[in-house]
C-alpha positions as a LaTeX table, in Angstrom:
\begin{tabular}{lrrr}
\hline
Residue & $x$ (\AA) & $y$ (\AA) & $z$ (\AA) \\
\hline
Met1 & 71.72 & $-81.87$ & $-29.73$ \\
Ile2 & 75.27 & $-82.48$ & $-28.60$ \\
Ile3 & 77.69 & $-83.31$ & $-31.41$ \\
Tyr4 & 80.59 & $-84.22$ & $-29.18$ \\
Lys5 & 81.21 & $-86.23$ & $-26.04$ \\
Gly6 & 83.91 & $-85.38$ & $-23.54$ \\
Trp7 & 86.74 & $-83.54$ & $-25.27$ \\
Gly8 & 85.57 & $-84.54$ & $-28.75$ \\
Phe9 & 85.56 & $-80.98$ & $-30.02$ \\
Ile10 & 89.38 & $-81.23$ & $-30.02$ \\
Ala11 & 89.03 & $-83.23$ & $-33.27$ \\
Leu12 & 87.83 & $-80.04$ & $-34.96$ \\
Leu13 & 89.71 & $-77.46$ & $-32.92$ \\
Ile14 & 93.23 & $-78.79$ & $-33.61$ \\
Pro15 & 92.86 & $-78.80$ & $-37.42$ \\
Leu16 & 91.29 & $-75.35$ & $-37.29$ \\
Cys17 & 94.24 & $-74.00$ & $-35.28$ \\
Ala18 & 96.71 & $-75.72$ & $-37.62$ \\
Ile19 & 95.02 & $-74.13$ & $-40.64$ \\
Leu20 & 95.10 & $-70.69$ & $-39.03$ \\
Ile21 & 98.80 & $-71.12$ & $-38.18$ \\
Gly22 & 99.48 & $-72.24$ & $-41.74$ \\
Ile23 & 97.69 & $-69.20$ & $-43.13$ \\
Tyr24 & 99.60 & $-66.92$ & $-40.77$ \\
Phe25 & 103.03 & $-68.23$ & $-41.74$ \\
Phe26 & 102.54 & $-69.30$ & $-45.36$ \\
Gly27 & 99.53 & $-67.33$ & $-46.61$ \\
Thr28 & 99.80 & $-64.16$ & $-48.64$ \\
Asn29 & 98.11 & $-61.12$ & $-47.12$ \\
Gly30 & 95.98 & $-63.29$ & $-44.85$ \\
Asn31 & 94.74 & $-65.46$ & $-47.71$ \\
Ser32 & 95.30 & $-69.16$ & $-48.07$ \\
Thr33 & 95.90 & $-71.40$ & $-51.02$ \\
Leu34 & 94.45 & $-74.86$ & $-51.29$ \\
Glu35 & 97.90 & $-76.35$ & $-50.71$ \\
Val36 & 98.43 & $-74.44$ & $-47.45$ \\
Phe37 & 95.00 & $-75.53$ & $-46.27$ \\
Leu38 & 95.58 & $-79.19$ & $-47.13$ \\
Tyr39 & 99.13 & $-79.38$ & $-45.77$ \\
Ser40 & 97.96 & $-77.78$ & $-42.52$ \\
Leu41 & 95.14 & $-80.29$ & $-42.30$ \\
Leu42 & 97.59 & $-83.10$ & $-43.01$ \\
Ala43 & 100.00 & $-81.81$ & $-40.35$ \\
Ser44 & 97.24 & $-81.77$ & $-37.74$ \\
Ala45 & 96.16 & $-85.37$ & $-38.45$ \\
Pro46 & 98.91 & $-87.15$ & $-36.44$ \\
Val47 & 98.38 & $-84.76$ & $-33.53$ \\
Val48 & 94.66 & $-85.51$ & $-33.46$ \\
Phe49 & 95.33 & $-89.25$ & $-33.80$ \\
Met50 & 97.90 & $-89.46$ & $-31.00$ \\
Leu51 & 95.93 & $-87.18$ & $-28.70$ \\
Gly52 & 92.81 & $-89.24$ & $-29.34$ \\
Ile53 & 94.58 & $-92.47$ & $-28.42$ \\
Trp54 & 95.91 & $-90.88$ & $-25.24$ \\
Met55 & 92.56 & $-89.35$ & $-24.24$ \\
Asn56 & 90.46 & $-92.44$ & $-24.97$ \\
Arg57 & 92.47 & $-94.66$ & $-22.65$ \\
Lys58 & 90.42 & $-93.55$ & $-19.64$ \\
Ser59 & 87.08 & $-92.46$ & $-21.10$ \\
His60 & 85.33 & $-91.96$ & $-24.41$ \\
His61 & 85.79 & $-88.73$ & $-26.33$ \\
Asp62 & 84.06 & $-88.46$ & $-29.68$ \\
Met63 & 82.64 & $-86.05$ & $-32.22$ \\
Trp64 & 79.58 & $-87.08$ & $-34.26$ \\
Phe65 & 79.84 & $-90.54$ & $-32.68$ \\
Ile66 & 83.35 & $-91.09$ & $-34.08$ \\
Arg67 & 86.22 & $-91.34$ & $-31.61$ \\
Val68 & 88.85 & $-88.61$ & $-31.72$ \\
Gln69 & 91.72 & $-90.80$ & $-32.92$ \\
Tyr70 & 89.73 & $-91.84$ & $-35.98$ \\
Trp71 & 89.24 & $-88.18$ & $-36.88$ \\
Gly72 & 93.00 & $-87.98$ & $-37.32$ \\
Ile73 & 92.79 & $-90.73$ & $-39.93$ \\
Ile74 & 89.79 & $-89.06$ & $-41.59$ \\
Trp75 & 91.58 & $-85.69$ & $-41.85$ \\
Ala76 & 94.69 & $-87.35$ & $-43.32$ \\
Val77 & 92.69 & $-89.29$ & $-45.92$ \\
Ile78 & 90.72 & $-86.20$ & $-46.96$ \\
Ala79 & 93.90 & $-84.13$ & $-47.32$ \\
Leu80 & 95.78 & $-86.83$ & $-49.24$ \\
Val81 & 92.90 & $-87.52$ & $-51.63$ \\
Val82 & 92.41 & $-83.84$ & $-52.46$ \\
Leu83 & 96.19 & $-83.37$ & $-52.87$ \\
Ala84 & 96.28 & $-86.34$ & $-55.26$ \\
Leu85 & 93.33 & $-84.96$ & $-57.21$ \\
Lys86 & 95.08 & $-81.58$ & $-57.40$ \\
Ala87 & 98.28 & $-83.22$ & $-58.66$ \\
Met88 & 96.25 & $-84.86$ & $-61.45$ \\
Asn89 & 94.66 & $-81.45$ & $-62.27$ \\
Ile90 & 91.19 & $-82.70$ & $-61.40$ \\
Val91 & 90.64 & $-80.16$ & $-58.63$ \\
\hline
\end{tabular}
C-alpha cells in the first residue's frame, strides 16, 4: 500500500529534518525537550506549505490522500495546540 503520491513523502521528511536540526542546535546532549520539538515542527510548517503549493501547480503530490500544502497547516495546528496546552500546564 502506497501512502504517498508523487513527492508526498516531503510532508513528513521536512518536519523530521527540522526536528533533527533543532535537536542538534538546541538540544542538550542529543536530547530534545518538548518545546524544541514543537518549535521545530512549527518552523517546518511554512516550508511544507509553500513547497506544497509550488509542487502541486503541475501535478498532485499527497501523503495519506492529503495534499502536501495542507500538511503544513496540519503541522502548524498540532504544534500550536500542544504549545497552548503546555502553557496552561495541561501537558
